[in-house]
C-alpha positions as CSV (number, residue, x, y, z in Angstrom):
1,M,-7.6,-36.7,23.7
2,N,-7.8,-38.4,27.1
3,R,-5.6,-41.3,26.5
4,R,-2.7,-40.2,28.7
5,R,-2.0,-37.7,31.4
6,Y,1.2,-35.8,30.5
7,L,3.5,-34.1,33.1
8,A,5.4,-31.1,31.9
9,A,9.1,-31.8,31.6
10,T,11.6,-29.6,33.2
11,G,12.8,-26.9,30.9
12,A,11.6,-26.4,27.3
13,A,9.1,-28.8,25.7
14,L,11.6,-29.7,23.0
15,T,14.6,-31.1,24.8
16,A,18.0,-32.5,23.7
17,P,18.1,-36.2,23.2
18,L,19.2,-38.1,26.3
19,V,21.0,-40.9,24.6
20,G,23.5,-39.6,22.2
21,C,23.5,-36.2,23.8
22,F,26.6,-36.6,25.9
23,Q,26.9,-33.1,27.3
24,S,26.7,-32.5,31.0
25,D,23.4,-32.0,32.8
26,A,24.0,-28.2,32.6
27,E,24.3,-28.4,28.8
28,P,25.1,-24.9,27.5
29,T,23.3,-23.2,24.6
30,P,25.7,-22.3,21.7
31,T,26.8,-18.7,22.0
32,G,28.1,-16.2,19.6
33,S,27.7,-16.4,15.8
34,T,28.0,-19.7,14.0
35,T,29.2,-19.5,10.4
36,D,29.1,-22.5,8.1
37,T,30.7,-22.5,4.7
38,T,31.2,-25.1,2.0
39,E,32.3,-28.0,4.3
40,S,30.1,-27.5,7.3
41,G,26.5,-27.7,6.3
42,S,24.4,-29.7,8.8
43,G,20.8,-29.4,7.7
44,P,18.6,-32.5,8.4
45,A,18.5,-35.2,5.8
46,E,15.3,-35.9,3.9
47,A,13.2,-38.6,5.5
48,E,12.7,-41.8,3.5
49,T,10.3,-44.6,4.0
50,G,12.2,-47.3,5.8
51,R,15.6,-46.3,4.4
52,S,18.8,-45.2,6.0
53,T,20.0,-41.7,5.4
54,D,23.3,-40.4,4.3
55,R,25.6,-38.6,6.7
56,G,25.2,-35.2,5.1
57,A,25.7,-33.5,1.8
58,G,29.0,-34.1,0.1
59,G,30.0,-37.0,2.4
60,R,30.8,-34.8,5.5
61,S,30.8,-37.8,7.9
62,I,33.4,-36.6,10.4
63,D,32.2,-34.9,13.6
64,G,33.9,-32.7,16.1
65,L,33.8,-33.3,19.8
66,L,34.5,-30.4,22.2
67,H,35.6,-31.4,25.7
68,N,35.8,-29.0,28.6
69,D,37.7,-30.6,31.5
70,T,37.6,-27.5,33.7
71,S,35.2,-26.4,36.4
72,V,33.9,-23.3,34.6
73,P,32.2,-22.8,31.2
74,R,34.6,-22.3,28.2
75,S,34.1,-20.9,24.8
76,F,35.7,-22.8,21.9
77,A,36.3,-21.0,18.6
78,V,37.0,-23.5,15.8
79,T,38.3,-22.6,12.4
80,I,39.0,-25.2,9.7
81,T,40.9,-24.3,6.5
82,D,41.8,-26.2,3.3
83,T,45.5,-26.7,2.5
84,D,45.4,-23.6,0.3
85,G,44.2,-21.5,3.2
86,T,40.5,-21.3,2.2
87,V,38.3,-21.1,5.3
88,L,35.9,-24.0,5.2
89,L,34.3,-23.7,8.6
90,E,34.0,-21.3,11.5
91,K,32.1,-22.2,14.7
92,E,31.9,-21.0,18.2
93,R,30.4,-23.0,21.1
94,T,30.3,-22.6,24.8
95,V,30.7,-25.9,26.7
96,G,29.7,-26.2,30.4
97,P,31.9,-27.4,33.3
98,S,33.2,-30.9,32.7
99,G,30.9,-31.0,29.7
100,S,31.1,-32.0,26.0
101,A,29.5,-30.7,22.9
102,L,29.2,-31.8,19.3
103,L,30.1,-30.0,16.1
104,P,28.4,-32.2,13.4
105,R,29.8,-32.9,10.0
106,I,32.9,-30.8,10.1
107,G,35.0,-32.8,7.7
108,R,35.2,-35.1,4.7
109,P,37.2,-38.4,4.7
110,G,40.3,-38.5,2.5
111,T,41.2,-34.9,3.0
112,T,43.8,-32.9,5.1
113,R,42.7,-29.9,7.0
114,A,44.2,-27.3,9.3
115,V,42.3,-27.1,12.5
116,Q,42.7,-24.0,14.6
117,V,41.1,-23.8,18.1
118,A,41.0,-20.8,20.4
119,V,40.0,-21.2,24.1
120,G,40.6,-18.2,26.3
121,D,44.2,-17.1,25.8
122,T,45.3,-20.4,24.2
123,T,45.3,-20.9,20.5
124,V,46.4,-24.1,18.8
125,L,46.8,-24.8,15.0
126,K,47.2,-28.4,13.9
127,E,47.1,-30.1,10.5
128,V,44.9,-33.2,10.6
129,A,44.7,-35.9,7.9
130,F,41.2,-37.5,7.8
131,D,42.8,-40.8,6.8
132,V,39.7,-42.9,6.6
133,E,37.5,-44.3,3.9
134,R,33.9,-43.0,3.4
135,T,31.3,-45.3,5.0
136,P,27.8,-44.3,3.8
137,Q,25.2,-43.6,6.5
138,R,27.7,-43.4,9.3
139,V,30.0,-41.3,11.4
140,D,33.5,-42.1,10.0
141,G,35.5,-40.4,12.8
142,Y,35.7,-37.7,15.4
143,V,38.0,-34.7,15.8
144,E,38.5,-34.6,19.6
145,I,39.2,-31.1,20.9
146,R,40.0,-31.0,24.6
147,Y,40.7,-28.1,27.0
148,T,42.3,-29.0,30.3
149,D,42.8,-27.3,33.7
150,S,46.4,-26.6,32.7
151,G,45.2,-24.4,29.9
152,D,46.3,-26.8,27.2
153,V,44.3,-27.5,24.1
154,T,44.7,-30.9,22.3
155,V,43.4,-31.8,18.8
156,E,43.3,-35.5,17.8
157,F,41.5,-37.3,15.0
158,T,40.0,-40.7,15.9
159,P,38.7,-42.8,13.0
160,I,36.0,-45.4,13.5
161,A,36.6,-48.9,12.3
162,Y,33.2,-50.6,12.0
163,P,33.2,-54.4,12.3
164,H,31.1,-54.7,9.1
165,T,30.8,-52.3,6.2
166,E,28.4,-54.2,3.9
167,V,25.0,-52.7,4.3
168,V,22.4,-55.4,5.2
169,T,18.9,-53.9,5.0
170,A,16.2,-55.2,7.3
171,D,13.4,-56.8,5.4
172,P,10.6,-56.5,6.2
173,R,11.1,-53.1,7.8
174,V,7.7,-53.2,9.6
175,D,5.4,-56.1,10.5
176,T,2.8,-57.0,13.0
177,P,4.1,-58.1,16.4
178,P,3.8,-61.9,16.7
179,Q,3.1,-61.8,20.5
180,A,-0.4,-61.5,22.0
181,I,-0.9,-58.0,23.2
182,E,-3.8,-57.1,25.5
183,R,-4.2,-53.4,26.2
184,P,-5.0,-52.6,29.8
185,Q,-8.3,-51.1,30.8
186,T,-8.2,-47.3,30.7
187,P,-8.1,-45.9,34.3
188,A,-11.3,-44.3,35.3
189,D,-9.4,-41.4,36.9
190,P,-5.7,-40.5,37.5
191,S,-5.8,-41.8,41.0
192,E,-6.2,-45.3,39.6
193,S,-3.3,-45.1,37.2
194,G,-1.2,-47.4,39.4
195,D,-3.2,-50.3,38.0
196,W,-2.1,-49.5,34.4
197,N,0.4,-52.1,33.0
198,A,3.2,-50.1,31.3
199,E,4.8,-53.4,30.0
200,Y,1.8,-54.6,28.1
201,L,3.4,-54.3,24.6
202,G,6.0,-56.9,25.4
203,E,5.1,-58.9,28.5
204,T,4.2,-62.0,26.4
205,I,7.3,-61.9,24.1
206,A,9.2,-65.2,24.5
207,T,12.2,-64.8,26.7
208,T,13.9,-68.1,25.5
209,P,16.0,-69.2,23.8
210,S,18.3,-66.3,24.5
211,L,22.0,-65.4,25.0
212,D,22.7,-64.0,28.5
213,F,22.4,-60.2,28.4
214,T,22.3,-57.2,30.7
215,T,20.9,-53.7,30.0
216,V,23.8,-51.7,31.3
217,A,22.4,-48.2,30.6
218,R,19.0,-46.8,29.8
219,R,20.1,-43.1,29.3
220,G,23.2,-41.4,27.9
221,G,26.4,-42.8,26.6
222,A,26.0,-43.3,22.8
223,R,27.3,-41.0,20.1
224,P,25.0,-41.6,17.1
225,P,24.0,-39.1,14.4
226,M,20.4,-39.1,15.4
227,R,20.5,-35.9,17.4
228,H,21.2,-33.8,14.3
229,R,18.0,-34.8,12.7
230,D,14.4,-33.5,12.6
231,P,12.9,-34.3,16.0
232,E,9.5,-34.7,14.4
233,G,10.6,-37.8,12.6
234,E,10.5,-41.6,13.4
235,L,14.1,-42.6,13.6
236,Y,16.0,-45.8,14.5
237,W,19.7,-46.5,15.1
238,V,21.7,-49.4,16.4
239,T,25.4,-50.1,16.5
240,L,27.5,-53.2,17.4
241,I,30.6,-52.7,19.5
242,T,33.0,-55.7,19.6
243,D,36.3,-54.2,20.8
244,E,37.7,-51.5,23.1
245,A,38.7,-49.1,20.4
246,T,35.1,-48.9,19.0
247,R,33.7,-48.6,22.6
248,D,36.0,-45.7,23.4
249,T,35.1,-43.9,20.2
250,L,31.3,-44.5,20.1
251,L,30.5,-44.3,23.8
252,D,31.1,-41.4,26.2
253,L,31.5,-43.2,29.5
254,D,31.3,-39.9,31.4
255,A,27.7,-39.5,30.3
256,V,26.4,-42.6,32.2
257,D,26.1,-43.2,35.9
258,E,29.0,-44.6,37.9
259,T,27.7,-48.2,38.0
260,A,27.3,-48.3,34.2
261,R,30.6,-46.6,33.7
262,Q,32.4,-49.2,35.6
263,R,30.6,-52.0,33.9
264,L,31.2,-50.6,30.4
265,S,34.9,-49.8,31.2
266,S,35.6,-53.4,32.2
267,V,33.9,-55.3,29.4
268,D,36.0,-58.3,28.3
269,F,35.3,-58.3,24.5
270,T,36.6,-61.9,24.3
271,E,33.5,-62.8,26.3
272,S,30.9,-60.1,25.5
273,V,29.8,-57.6,22.9
274,L,27.9,-54.3,23.4
275,V,24.9,-53.1,21.4
276,A,23.8,-49.5,21.7
277,V,20.3,-48.6,20.5
278,E,18.6,-45.2,20.0
279,T,15.1,-44.5,18.7
280,G,12.9,-41.5,18.7
281,Y,11.2,-39.2,19.1
282,G,8.7,-39.0,21.9
283,S,8.3,-38.7,25.7
284,G,11.4,-39.3,27.7
285,S,9.4,-41.4,30.2
286,V,9.1,-44.2,27.6
287,E,12.0,-46.7,27.7
288,H,13.3,-49.7,25.8
289,R,12.8,-53.2,27.3
290,W,14.6,-56.2,26.0
291,A,13.0,-59.7,26.2
292,R,15.6,-61.9,24.6
293,V,18.7,-61.9,22.4
294,E,19.0,-64.6,19.7
295,E,22.3,-65.8,18.1
296,T,22.1,-65.4,14.4
297,A,24.3,-66.6,11.5
298,N,26.4,-63.5,11.7
299,G,25.7,-61.8,15.0
300,V,22.8,-61.1,17.4
301,R,19.1,-60.2,17.2
302,L,17.5,-58.2,20.0
303,H,13.7,-58.6,20.6
304,G,12.2,-55.7,22.6
305,Y,9.5,-53.2,23.0
306,Y,8.6,-49.8,24.3
307,T,7.2,-49.3,27.7
308,D,3.9,-47.3,27.7
309,P,3.3,-45.6,31.1
310,W,0.0,-44.0,31.7
311,I,1.5,-40.8,33.1
312,Q,4.1,-39.5,30.7
313,T,6.3,-36.4,30.5
314,D,5.6,-34.1,27.6
315,D,9.2,-33.7,26.5
316,L,10.4,-34.6,23.0
317,T,13.5,-36.7,23.1
318,T,15.0,-40.1,22.1
319,R,14.9,-43.4,23.9
320,G,18.1,-45.4,24.2
321,S,19.9,-48.3,25.9
322,I,23.2,-50.0,26.0
323,V,23.2,-53.8,26.3
324,E,26.0,-56.2,27.1
325,I,25.5,-59.6,25.5
326,D,27.5,-62.9,25.9
327,R,29.6,-63.2,22.7
328,P,28.2,-65.9,20.4
329,A,30.6,-68.7,19.3
330,G,30.3,-67.8,15.6
331,E,30.9,-64.6,13.6
332,V,29.7,-61.3,15.1
333,T,29.4,-58.7,12.4
334,L,25.7,-57.6,12.6
335,A,23.2,-56.6,15.3
336,R,19.6,-56.7,14.4
337,V,16.8,-55.1,16.4
338,S,13.1,-56.1,16.3
339,L,11.3,-53.5,18.4
340,T,7.5,-53.5,19.1
341,V,6.5,-49.8,19.1
342,S,2.7,-50.1,19.2
343,E,0.0,-52.7,19.4
344,D,0.1,-53.3,15.6
345,R,3.7,-52.3,14.6
346,R,7.1,-53.9,15.0
347,V,10.1,-52.2,13.4
348,H,13.3,-54.0,12.3
349,F,16.7,-52.3,11.8
350,N,20.3,-53.4,11.5
351,S,23.7,-52.1,12.7
352,T,25.0,-51.8,9.2
353,E,22.3,-49.4,8.1
354,G,23.2,-46.3,10.0
355,L,20.3,-44.0,10.8
356,V,17.0,-45.4,9.6
357,T,14.1,-42.9,9.0
358,M,10.5,-43.7,8.7
359,E,7.7,-41.5,7.3
C-alpha cells in the first residue's frame, strides 16, 4: 500500500493515548503484581455499532487517580476493602516524577469503602463514601490519591456533576459529509509531499454562522474513559464543561503546555464553555480541526474534520482537543460533534452519550 509514508514513532508502536493520558512524559510502566478481585475488573467493553458503552461490569464507574508530587518515582500500593473487611481490590503502580496515573474502575457509586494507601514508609487508611448516583456510560467520580514532598498521603473522593444526565443519542450516527471534498493528487515521490493538502477533508466546510471559539489544546488534558478500551476500535467521546468544578475534575491542567494551562485556568464560565473531544485510534500525527460552532436549542454543535498529512507517524493513539466557546444566550446542556473522518464518512456523537464505539 503506497498511499502514505509512515515515520516510526518514538518508542513502541502501540503508545498510550495522548489526550486523556495525563501522565508525565516519562510515564512509568506499572510494576509489581496487580491483583483485581470482585470490584476491580477492567476488561474492555464489547464494541457496539454506533452505541455508547457502559462504564464496566457491575457499574464500577469510579476511577482512582495517583499523583506523585515529588521529583523521584514513587510506588503506590492501594488496597480497597468492604465495610466487613473483605478485600475488593489490590493494586500497585509506580508513578514517575511529578506524574499521575490512573486506576480504572475501582469503585461503585452508593457504597462506602476503606481505602488504604502505602507509599514508602507512609501508610494511610481512610473510609470513603462514594456518595454519588450511577450515571450510565460515564465516570461518576475520582478517588484522588496524592503523595507530596513532605511525605504525606492524602485520599479524597471527588464526584462529577454532569450538566445533563438524560442520554440524547446522535441520529444519524454516520452520514456523508455535505461539503465538497477534492482529494489532492498523490505525490510522485516523497520529496514532493510538501504539495499535499492535509486539510482537504474540511477546507470547504462552511465557517459561518458560528459562535466565537478557540482551540486551546490539541494534546493532553482530558480524563475520559477511552484509554481503557481496545485500541483497535473506532471510538468517539465528547464532554461539555460549564463550570469550574467540572473543569477541575475532568481536566488535568498539568498535562497541557503553559499557555493552554493559563487559558484554561482563567476561563470565565459566565462568558464561555469548554468542550473536550477525544477520538481514536490511529496515527498521532492526525489532528482535529474545527470549522464552526453552531448554537443549538440546548447547547452547541461543533463541525470539524481530521487532518490527513501525507507523512504520518506509525504510532497508535487517540486524537483530541479542548475548545473554548462563547457561551450561548440560551440553555447549555449538550455538546454535539459532527466530525468528517474520511471522504465518505461523517460521524456524529453527543456529550450525554459517554464513550461511543463503532464497529
